[in-house]
C-alpha positions as CSV (number, residue, x, y, z in Angstrom):
1,M,-64.6,-23.9,8.2
2,A,-61.4,-25.6,9.3
3,Q,-59.0,-23.6,11.3
4,Y,-56.2,-22.2,9.1
5,L,-52.6,-22.3,10.2
6,V,-50.0,-20.2,8.5
7,S,-47.0,-22.0,7.0
8,A,-44.6,-20.7,9.7
9,R,-46.6,-22.6,12.3
10,K,-47.8,-25.5,10.2
11,Y,-44.3,-26.4,9.0
12,R,-42.4,-25.4,12.1
13,P,-39.5,-27.9,12.6
14,T,-40.1,-30.5,15.3
15,K,-36.6,-32.1,15.0
16,F,-33.1,-30.8,14.7
17,T,-32.8,-32.3,11.2
18,E,-35.8,-30.2,10.0
19,V,-34.1,-26.9,11.1
20,V,-33.1,-24.9,8.0
21,G,-29.7,-23.3,7.6
22,Q,-28.4,-23.7,11.1
23,Q,-26.5,-26.9,10.9
24,H,-23.6,-25.5,12.9
25,I,-26.0,-25.0,15.9
26,T,-27.9,-28.3,15.7
27,T,-24.7,-30.3,15.3
28,T,-23.1,-28.8,18.3
29,I,-26.2,-29.3,20.5
30,K,-26.6,-32.9,19.4
31,N,-22.9,-33.6,20.2
32,S,-23.2,-32.1,23.6
33,L,-26.3,-34.4,24.3
34,K,-24.4,-37.4,23.0
35,N,-21.4,-36.6,25.3
36,E,-23.6,-35.7,28.2
37,Q,-22.1,-32.2,28.4
38,V,-25.2,-30.1,28.4
39,A,-24.8,-26.6,29.8
40,Q,-27.3,-25.2,32.3
41,S,-27.6,-21.8,30.6
42,F,-27.9,-21.2,26.9
43,L,-28.1,-18.0,25.0
44,F,-29.5,-18.1,21.4
45,C,-29.0,-14.8,19.6
46,G,-29.4,-13.8,15.9
47,P,-31.7,-12.0,13.5
48,R,-35.5,-12.5,13.5
49,G,-37.0,-15.6,12.0
50,V,-33.9,-17.8,11.8
51,G,-34.9,-20.5,14.3
52,K,-33.9,-19.4,17.8
53,T,-37.1,-20.3,19.6
54,T,-37.6,-23.4,17.5
55,C,-34.2,-24.8,18.5
56,A,-34.9,-23.9,22.1
57,R,-38.2,-25.9,22.0
58,I,-36.6,-28.9,20.3
59,L,-33.8,-28.9,22.9
60,A,-36.3,-28.8,25.7
61,K,-38.2,-31.7,24.3
62,V,-35.1,-33.8,23.8
63,L,-33.9,-33.3,27.4
64,N,-37.1,-34.9,28.8
65,C,-37.9,-37.3,26.0
66,E,-38.5,-40.8,27.1
67,N,-37.5,-42.5,23.8
68,K,-34.7,-40.5,22.2
69,S,-33.5,-41.7,18.8
70,E,-29.9,-42.7,18.2
71,D,-29.0,-39.3,16.8
72,F,-30.7,-37.6,19.8
73,E,-33.9,-36.4,18.2
74,P,-37.3,-36.2,20.1
75,C,-39.7,-39.0,19.4
76,N,-42.8,-36.8,19.5
77,K,-44.8,-39.8,20.8
78,C,-44.0,-40.2,24.5
79,N,-46.0,-38.5,27.2
80,S,-43.4,-35.7,27.7
81,C,-43.2,-34.8,23.9
82,T,-47.0,-35.1,23.5
83,S,-47.8,-32.9,26.5
84,F,-45.4,-30.2,25.2
85,N,-46.8,-30.3,21.7
86,E,-50.3,-29.8,23.2
87,N,-49.0,-26.9,25.5
88,A,-49.7,-28.9,28.6
89,S,-46.2,-29.7,29.8
90,F,-45.3,-29.1,33.5
91,N,-41.6,-29.2,33.0
92,I,-41.1,-26.7,30.1
93,F,-42.0,-23.1,30.7
94,E,-41.9,-20.2,28.2
95,L,-41.6,-16.7,29.4
96,D,-42.1,-13.6,27.2
97,A,-39.6,-11.1,28.7
98,A,-41.2,-8.3,26.7
99,S,-44.3,-8.3,28.8
100,N,-42.8,-9.9,32.0
101,N,-39.8,-7.8,32.5
102,S,-40.1,-6.6,36.1
103,V,-38.2,-7.8,39.2
104,E,-41.4,-9.4,40.6
105,D,-41.7,-11.6,37.5
106,I,-38.1,-12.8,37.9
107,R,-38.7,-13.5,41.6
108,Q,-41.7,-15.7,40.8
109,L,-39.6,-17.6,38.3
110,I,-36.9,-18.1,40.9
111,E,-39.5,-19.4,43.4
112,Q,-40.6,-22.0,40.7
113,V,-37.0,-23.1,40.2
114,R,-36.7,-24.2,43.8
115,F,-39.1,-27.1,43.2
116,A,-37.8,-30.2,41.5
117,P,-39.8,-31.7,38.5
118,Q,-42.5,-34.2,39.4
119,T,-42.0,-36.2,36.1
120,G,-39.0,-36.1,33.9
121,K,-35.4,-35.2,34.5
122,Y,-35.2,-31.4,33.8
123,K,-37.2,-28.3,34.2
124,V,-36.5,-26.1,31.2
125,Y,-37.2,-22.3,31.2
126,I,-37.3,-20.6,27.8
127,I,-37.1,-16.8,28.1
128,D,-37.8,-15.1,24.8
129,E,-36.7,-11.5,24.0
130,V,-34.6,-11.5,27.2
131,H,-33.0,-8.2,26.3
132,M,-36.3,-6.5,27.3
133,L,-35.7,-7.3,31.0
134,S,-35.1,-4.3,33.2
135,L,-31.7,-3.7,34.9
136,A,-33.1,-4.7,38.3
137,A,-34.6,-7.9,36.9
138,F,-31.2,-8.8,35.3
139,N,-29.4,-8.3,38.6
140,A,-32.0,-10.3,40.5
141,F,-31.6,-13.2,37.9
142,L,-27.7,-13.3,38.1
143,K,-27.3,-15.6,41.1
144,T,-29.8,-18.2,39.9
145,L,-28.4,-18.1,36.4
146,E,-24.9,-18.7,37.7
147,E,-25.7,-21.5,40.1
148,P,-29.0,-23.1,39.2
149,P,-30.2,-26.4,40.6
150,T,-29.0,-29.5,38.7
151,Y,-32.4,-30.1,37.3
152,A,-32.9,-26.5,36.0
153,I,-31.9,-25.4,32.5
154,F,-32.3,-21.9,31.1
155,I,-32.5,-21.1,27.4
156,L,-32.4,-17.3,26.7
157,A,-33.3,-16.0,23.2
158,T,-32.7,-12.5,21.9
159,T,-32.4,-10.5,18.7
160,E,-30.3,-7.8,20.3
161,K,-27.3,-9.4,22.1
162,H,-25.6,-6.0,22.6
163,K,-28.3,-4.9,25.0
164,L,-27.5,-7.7,27.5
165,L,-25.3,-7.2,30.5
166,P,-21.8,-8.8,30.1
167,T,-22.4,-10.6,33.4
168,I,-25.4,-12.4,31.8
169,I,-23.5,-13.3,28.6
170,S,-20.6,-14.7,30.6
171,R,-22.8,-17.1,32.5
172,C,-24.3,-18.6,29.3
173,Q,-23.2,-20.8,26.5
174,V,-23.6,-18.5,23.5
175,F,-24.9,-19.7,20.1
176,D,-24.9,-17.2,17.3
177,F,-27.6,-17.9,14.6
178,Q,-26.9,-16.8,11.1
179,R,-29.1,-15.4,8.4
180,I,-30.4,-18.2,6.2
181,K,-29.0,-18.4,2.7
182,N,-31.3,-17.7,-0.2
183,Q,-30.7,-21.1,-1.7
184,D,-31.8,-22.8,1.5
185,I,-34.9,-20.7,1.7
186,V,-35.8,-21.5,-1.9
187,E,-35.4,-25.3,-1.3
188,H,-37.6,-25.1,1.8
189,L,-40.3,-23.1,0.0
190,A,-40.2,-25.6,-2.9
191,Y,-40.7,-28.4,-0.4
192,I,-43.8,-26.6,1.1
193,A,-45.2,-25.8,-2.3
194,K,-44.9,-29.5,-3.3
195,E,-46.7,-30.5,0.0
196,E,-49.4,-27.9,-0.7
197,K,-49.7,-29.0,-4.4
198,I,-48.9,-25.5,-5.7
199,D,-46.9,-24.8,-8.8
200,A,-44.1,-22.3,-8.1
201,D,-41.4,-21.0,-10.5
202,A,-37.9,-21.2,-9.2
203,E,-37.3,-17.5,-10.2
204,A,-40.4,-16.5,-8.2
205,L,-39.1,-18.3,-5.1
206,H,-35.7,-16.6,-5.5
207,I,-37.5,-13.2,-5.5
208,I,-39.3,-14.2,-2.3
209,A,-36.1,-15.3,-0.7
210,Q,-34.3,-12.1,-1.5
211,K,-37.2,-10.1,-0.2
212,A,-37.1,-12.0,3.1
213,D,-33.4,-11.0,3.7
214,G,-32.3,-14.1,5.4
215,G,-35.4,-14.6,7.6
216,L,-37.3,-17.9,6.9
217,R,-40.4,-16.7,8.9
218,D,-40.6,-13.6,6.6
219,A,-40.2,-15.8,3.6
220,L,-43.0,-18.1,4.7
221,S,-45.3,-15.1,5.3
222,I,-44.6,-13.8,1.8
223,Y,-45.2,-17.2,0.4
224,D,-48.6,-17.5,2.1
225,R,-49.6,-14.1,0.6
226,M,-48.5,-15.1,-2.8
227,S,-50.2,-18.5,-2.7
228,S,-53.5,-16.8,-1.7
229,F,-53.2,-14.4,-4.6
230,A,-51.9,-16.9,-7.2
231,N,-54.7,-19.4,-6.5
232,G,-52.5,-22.5,-6.9
233,E,-49.8,-21.1,-9.2
234,I,-47.0,-18.8,-8.2
235,T,-45.4,-17.1,-11.2
236,Y,-42.4,-14.8,-11.6
237,Q,-44.6,-12.0,-12.9
238,S,-47.2,-12.2,-10.2
239,V,-44.4,-12.0,-7.5
240,L,-43.0,-8.9,-9.1
241,E,-46.4,-7.2,-9.2
242,N,-47.4,-8.0,-5.6
243,L,-44.1,-7.4,-4.0
244,N,-43.3,-4.2,-6.0
245,V,-39.9,-5.5,-7.1
246,L,-38.1,-4.2,-10.1
247,D,-37.6,-6.8,-12.8
248,Y,-34.1,-7.9,-13.6
249,E,-34.8,-7.2,-17.3
250,Y,-34.9,-3.4,-16.5
251,F,-31.3,-3.5,-15.3
252,F,-30.1,-5.6,-18.2
253,K,-31.8,-3.1,-20.6
254,I,-30.3,-0.1,-18.9
255,T,-26.8,-1.6,-18.9
256,D,-27.1,-2.2,-22.6
257,N,-28.2,1.4,-23.2
258,I,-25.3,2.7,-21.2
259,Q,-22.8,0.6,-23.2
260,L,-24.4,1.7,-26.5
261,Q,-24.5,5.4,-25.3
262,D,-28.2,5.5,-26.2
263,R,-29.1,8.4,-23.9
264,S,-32.7,8.9,-25.1
265,A,-33.6,5.2,-24.6
266,L,-31.9,5.4,-21.2
267,M,-34.0,8.4,-20.1
268,L,-37.3,6.8,-21.4
269,T,-36.5,3.5,-19.4
270,L,-35.9,5.5,-16.2
271,D,-39.1,7.4,-16.8
272,E,-41.1,4.2,-17.2
273,I,-39.6,2.8,-13.9
274,L,-40.5,6.0,-11.9
275,R,-44.0,6.2,-13.4
276,N,-44.7,2.6,-12.3
277,G,-44.3,3.8,-8.7
278,F,-40.8,2.6,-7.9
279,D,-38.7,4.8,-5.6
280,G,-35.5,6.4,-7.0
281,A,-33.4,5.1,-4.1
282,E,-34.7,1.6,-4.7
283,F,-33.8,1.9,-8.4
284,I,-30.2,3.1,-7.8
285,N,-29.6,0.4,-5.2
286,G,-30.9,-2.2,-7.6
287,L,-28.6,-0.9,-10.3
288,S,-25.7,-1.1,-7.9
289,S,-26.5,-4.7,-7.1
290,H,-26.8,-5.5,-10.8
291,L,-23.4,-4.0,-11.6
292,R,-21.9,-5.8,-8.6
293,N,-23.4,-9.1,-10.0
294,L,-21.8,-8.4,-13.4
295,L,-18.5,-7.9,-11.7
296,M,-18.8,-11.3,-9.9
297,A,-19.9,-12.9,-13.2
298,K,-16.7,-11.9,-15.0
299,A,-14.8,-14.8,-13.3
300,P,-16.1,-18.4,-13.4
301,N,-15.0,-19.0,-9.8
302,T,-17.1,-16.1,-8.4
303,V,-20.3,-16.9,-10.2
304,S,-21.5,-19.0,-7.3
305,I,-21.6,-15.9,-5.2
306,L,-24.7,-14.7,-7.2
307,E,-27.9,-15.4,-5.2
308,V,-30.1,-15.7,-8.3
309,S,-31.5,-18.7,-10.3
310,E,-29.5,-20.6,-12.8
311,N,-31.2,-18.9,-15.7
312,W,-30.3,-15.4,-14.5
313,K,-26.7,-16.5,-13.8
314,A,-26.4,-17.5,-17.4
315,K,-27.7,-14.0,-18.5
316,Y,-25.3,-12.3,-16.1
317,Q,-22.4,-14.2,-17.6
318,Q,-23.4,-13.4,-21.1
319,Q,-23.7,-9.6,-20.5
320,A,-20.5,-9.6,-18.4
321,Q,-18.4,-11.0,-21.2
322,A,-19.5,-8.1,-23.4
323,L,-18.4,-5.5,-20.9
324,S,-14.9,-4.6,-19.7
325,T,-14.0,-4.8,-16.1
326,G,-13.0,-1.1,-16.0
327,F,-16.3,-0.1,-17.5
328,V,-18.3,-2.0,-14.9
329,L,-16.2,-0.8,-12.0
330,S,-16.5,2.9,-13.1
331,C,-20.2,2.6,-13.5
332,L,-20.5,0.9,-10.1
333,N,-18.5,3.8,-8.5
334,L,-20.8,6.4,-10.1
335,A,-23.9,4.5,-8.8
336,N,-22.4,4.3,-5.3
337,E,-21.7,8.1,-5.3
338,C,-25.3,8.7,-6.5
339,A,-26.7,6.5,-3.7
340,L,-24.7,8.4,-1.1
341,S,-25.8,11.9,-2.3
342,Y,-29.4,10.9,-3.2
343,R,-30.9,11.6,0.3
344,D,-29.5,15.1,0.5
345,A,-30.3,16.1,-3.1
346,S,-33.1,18.6,-3.6
347,N,-33.9,17.3,-7.1
348,K,-33.6,13.6,-6.6
349,R,-34.6,12.6,-10.2
350,L,-32.0,14.9,-11.6
351,Q,-29.4,13.2,-9.4
352,I,-30.1,9.8,-10.9
353,E,-30.2,11.2,-14.5
354,L,-26.8,12.8,-14.1
355,A,-25.4,9.6,-12.8
356,L,-26.8,7.6,-15.8
357,L,-25.5,10.2,-18.3
358,K,-22.0,10.1,-16.7
359,M,-22.0,6.3,-17.1
360,C,-22.7,6.8,-20.9
361,F,-19.4,8.7,-21.2
362,V,-17.3,6.3,-19.3
363,N,-15.8,4.7,-22.5
364,Q,-15.1,8.1,-24.0
365,A,-13.4,9.3,-20.8
366,V,-11.1,6.2,-20.9
367,D,-10.3,6.8,-24.6
368,L,-9.4,10.5,-23.9
369,S,-7.1,9.5,-21.0
370,K,-5.3,7.1,-23.3
371,K,-4.8,9.7,-26.0
372,K,-3.3,12.1,-23.5
373,I,-0.7,9.5,-22.4
374,E,0.3,8.8,-26.0
375,A,3.1,11.0,-27.5
376,P,2.1,13.3,-30.5
377,A,3.2,12.1,-33.9
378,L,6.4,13.8,-35.3
379,T,6.5,15.4,-38.7
380,S,9.8,13.8,-39.8
381,N,11.2,10.9,-37.9
382,Q,14.4,10.8,-40.0
383,T,15.2,14.5,-39.3
384,Q,14.7,14.1,-35.6
385,T,16.9,11.0,-35.4
386,Q,19.7,12.9,-37.1
387,N,19.3,15.9,-34.8
388,I,19.4,13.7,-31.7
389,Q,22.5,12.0,-33.0
390,Q,24.2,15.3,-33.6
391,T,23.2,16.5,-30.1
392,V,24.7,13.3,-28.6
393,Q,28.0,14.0,-30.4
394,Q,28.1,17.5,-29.1
395,V,27.7,16.4,-25.5
396,P,31.2,16.6,-24.0
397,T,32.4,13.5,-22.2
398,P,33.4,14.4,-18.7
399,K,36.7,13.0,-17.5
400,P,36.9,11.6,-14.0
401,P,39.4,13.1,-11.6
402,I,42.8,11.3,-11.3
403,Q,42.9,9.5,-8.0
404,Q,46.0,10.3,-6.1
405,P,47.1,8.1,-3.2
406,I,46.8,9.8,0.2
407,N,49.7,9.2,2.6
408,T,47.8,8.4,5.7
409,P,49.2,6.8,8.8
410,K,48.7,3.0,8.7
411,P,45.9,1.8,11.0
412,E,46.0,-1.2,13.2
413,V,44.9,-3.4,10.4
414,K,46.7,-4.0,7.1
415,I,45.1,-2.8,3.8
416,Q,46.3,-3.9,0.4
417,Q,46.8,-0.8,-1.7
418,A,45.8,-0.8,-5.3
419,P,48.3,0.5,-7.9
420,I,48.1,4.2,-8.7
421,V,46.5,4.9,-12.1
422,E,47.3,8.3,-13.6
423,E,44.2,8.5,-15.7
424,T,41.1,6.3,-15.6
425,K,38.8,6.0,-18.6
426,P,35.2,6.5,-17.8
427,A,33.0,3.5,-18.1
428,I,29.8,4.2,-19.9
429,E,27.4,1.4,-19.1
430,K,23.7,0.8,-18.6
431,P,22.3,2.5,-15.5
432,K,22.6,0.3,-12.4
433,T,21.1,0.7,-9.0
434,N,23.8,1.8,-6.5
435,K,22.1,2.5,-3.2
436,F,25.2,3.5,-1.2
437,A,28.1,5.2,-3.0
438,F,26.7,7.2,-5.9
439,K,23.3,8.3,-7.2
440,T,22.8,6.8,-10.7
441,G,20.5,8.1,-13.3
442,S,17.3,6.4,-14.4
443,G,18.1,5.8,-18.0
444,G,15.9,7.3,-20.5
445,E,12.8,7.1,-18.3
446,N,13.1,10.8,-17.3
447,M,13.1,12.0,-20.9
448,K,9.7,13.6,-21.7
449,L,8.1,12.7,-25.0
450,G,7.0,15.3,-27.4
451,G,9.5,18.0,-26.1
452,S,11.6,20.4,-28.1
453,L,15.1,19.5,-29.4
454,D,16.7,21.8,-26.8
455,S,15.0,20.0,-23.9
456,I,15.8,16.6,-25.4
457,S,19.4,17.6,-25.7
458,K,19.4,18.8,-22.1
459,N,17.9,15.5,-20.9
460,I,20.5,13.5,-22.9
461,K,23.4,15.5,-21.4
462,E,22.1,15.0,-17.9
463,D,21.5,11.3,-18.5
464,L,25.0,10.8,-19.9
465,A,26.6,12.7,-17.0
466,E,24.9,10.3,-14.6
467,K,26.0,7.2,-16.6
468,V,29.7,8.3,-16.6
469,K,31.0,6.8,-13.5
470,P,34.8,6.7,-12.5
471,I,36.3,3.6,-11.0
472,L,37.7,4.5,-7.6
473,E,41.1,3.5,-6.2
474,Y,41.0,0.8,-3.5
475,T,42.3,2.9,-0.5
476,Q,41.2,3.0,3.1
477,Q,40.4,6.7,2.7
478,N,37.9,6.0,-0.1
479,I,36.3,3.1,1.8
480,A,36.0,5.3,4.9
481,K,34.3,8.1,2.8
482,L,31.9,5.6,1.2
483,W,31.1,4.1,4.6
484,N,30.3,7.6,6.0
485,D,28.0,8.3,3.0
486,F,26.3,4.9,3.4
487,V,25.6,5.5,7.1
488,G,24.5,9.1,6.5
489,K,21.9,8.0,3.9
490,N,20.2,5.4,6.1
491,E,16.6,6.4,6.7
492,S,16.3,4.8,10.1
493,P,17.7,7.0,12.9
494,R,18.0,3.9,15.2
495,I,20.1,1.9,12.7
496,K,22.1,5.0,11.8
497,G,23.0,5.6,15.5
498,M,23.9,1.9,15.9
499,L,26.3,2.0,13.0
500,F,28.0,5.2,14.3
501,E,28.4,3.6,17.8
502,H,30.3,0.5,16.5
503,E,34.0,0.6,15.5
504,F,34.8,-1.2,12.2
505,T,38.2,-2.5,11.0
506,L,39.5,-3.6,7.6
507,N,42.0,-6.4,7.5
508,E,42.9,-8.3,4.3
509,K,39.6,-7.3,2.6
510,V,37.5,-8.4,5.6
511,F,35.3,-5.6,7.0
512,S,34.6,-6.6,10.7
513,T,33.2,-5.3,14.0
514,I,32.4,-6.5,17.5
515,T,29.1,-6.3,19.3
516,N,27.7,-7.6,22.6
517,S,24.0,-7.7,21.5
518,T,22.5,-10.6,19.6
519,F,19.8,-8.2,18.2
520,N,22.5,-5.8,16.9
521,E,24.4,-8.7,15.5
522,A,21.7,-9.6,12.9
523,E,21.1,-6.0,11.9
524,L,24.9,-5.3,11.5
525,K,25.3,-8.3,9.2
526,T,22.4,-7.1,7.1
527,E,23.8,-3.5,6.8
528,L,27.4,-4.7,6.1
529,K,26.1,-7.0,3.3
530,R,24.3,-4.1,1.7
531,F,27.4,-1.9,1.9
532,I,29.8,-4.5,0.5
533,E,27.4,-5.3,-2.5
534,G,27.5,-1.6,-3.3
535,L,31.4,-1.5,-3.2
536,K,31.6,-4.0,-6.1
537,E,30.6,-1.2,-8.6
538,D,32.8,1.5,-7.0
539,F,36.0,-0.6,-7.0
540,D,35.5,-2.5,-10.3
541,G,34.5,-5.8,-8.8
542,V,36.7,-5.9,-5.7
543,E,35.5,-8.7,-3.5
544,L,35.2,-7.8,0.2
545,Q,33.9,-10.0,3.1
546,Y,32.3,-9.0,6.4
547,N,32.4,-10.5,9.9
548,V,30.4,-9.6,13.0
549,A,31.8,-11.1,16.2
550,Y,29.5,-11.5,19.2
551,V,31.1,-11.1,22.6
552,K,29.1,-11.9,25.7
553,P,28.9,-8.9,28.0
554,E,30.7,-9.3,31.4
555,E,28.5,-9.5,34.4
556,S,28.5,-6.5,36.7
557,N,30.5,-6.7,39.9
558,K,28.4,-4.2,41.7
559,P,26.9,-5.3,45.0
560,K,23.3,-6.4,44.9
561,K,20.9,-3.7,46.1
562,A,18.6,-4.5,49.0
563,Y,15.0,-4.2,47.9
564,T,13.2,-6.1,50.7
565,L,13.3,-5.9,54.5
566,E,15.0,-9.4,54.5
567,D,17.7,-8.2,52.2
568,K,18.4,-5.1,54.2
569,F,18.7,-7.1,57.5
570,K,21.1,-9.6,55.9
571,Q,23.3,-6.8,54.6
572,M,23.3,-5.2,58.1
573,A,24.2,-8.5,59.7
574,E,27.1,-9.0,57.3
575,K,28.5,-5.7,58.1
576,N,27.9,-6.0,61.9
577,P,27.6,-9.6,63.2
578,N,26.6,-8.3,66.6
579,I,23.2,-7.5,65.3
580,E,22.4,-11.2,64.7
581,T,23.8,-12.0,68.1
582,L,21.6,-9.4,69.8
583,R,18.6,-10.8,68.0
584,N,19.2,-14.3,69.2
585,E,19.8,-13.3,72.8
586,L,16.6,-11.3,73.0
587,G,14.7,-14.0,71.2
588,L,13.4,-11.6,68.5
589,E,11.6,-12.9,65.5
590,L,11.8,-11.3,62.1
591,E,8.6,-10.2,60.3
592,Y,9.0,-9.3,56.6
């Protein structure tokens, strides 16, 4: 009987172009080889089965290959490549750090590094599972890793980068390997199935890829198992049976039952799933993934995120169109809550059943919440309209106070006084937003629907009282009052203090101030602009302008303080020149 090789070894990549799903790594390495900028220490880290050791072996072969291709791939025909493929190379060493993790093992490796290669250009050391080295071994390896001989190259590989010492990581060129996408795994499995002359369904390969969770080696192991069972044909149903995976059809059926509120069919389907030996946690996680896929299938631009075959994508889109986004999101939230509380529940099956029953009533809960928001129907719309009109007529219109000019001493700046008006008519207008002078009402938004006529009348009176707004007389006293109110209502203590510190003047409708800070200048302009925009409503459209003048602060005339010994000696010599004379006569040298 011929020796059997598993697919992970039989189809192991021998060139960079054959590496699956790590193009960002292979492209970088090939460019460094092309530019002759190869580092002497590499660190390959990432999940299991994604190609770390494979890339390390290919790189080691390329470095000593005698007939490199134009795109820097190993020829696999020269003496160096052939000897490595036959495990007989004297220039490439592989060390398993899981079993050789002591200081003595590292010392032996360092002794080997001292000798130059007999054939070839480089001696390459591949240390797998490097995180298993002891602390003493790491420390013994540091110096050699930092300053290796020109002919020595180290390639470290690990699945647990966080366990390495920062001093090790800083001495290496780090490459982070990614989990392989399901589509890349499916394409590679399809290629192997074609080479092995095995018929494989695309849906079956997708299930294998999902079960592998981004690891190509795991996917190849599952594929070998399925090819042995299927005897030349890998079908979707055989994969479900052997891998103990829930069929997608179960989740589509459960979602339809939830939408139709068919609680009996829902409970029977759940019972069938549990009787087939599936775990409750696996079911609720699968349902969460199904609802998440429905959410992604709602929009055409997010369908590509689904890691399923094209046939299942079409089914997801079809079911997603029949469900509302709010329904799917609510069910997904319930499934997530069930998954979080499942582990601590004493009756785990009841936990799942409660979650499914709650999902059945999602649409009813939405309808009830809408009905509570709607106002109740009135018995007689015409009667209520008449009562509201009568109530509005009974609301007395408040008269604004008569503005009397106040004889105040004239300031340094001139202010144009507006003519005195004995009585000003109130202006009833639509509510406007006045952030500074007065607090305006919010229109009819505060009126509660469905209230009694007395409450409606009260709301109307309050609303009208806020809408009645007197037009102020343009005097400096009124402007000063509004400015103090504006500053006092500012929510920022820092800006409020800055406004109080500055002095403001009003000259021919120009509101101005002076500052010696460029930072304050920008903020003062912003606050004055807001204040003047608010004055347009208080003074019936009076146009004011603002001006902020920046004055450069004068430099201080205080003498410079002596901070160093040299400064102190110079100040002493300036005050008493005899000190400098004495120093020269004695031939003293200054030491600072």
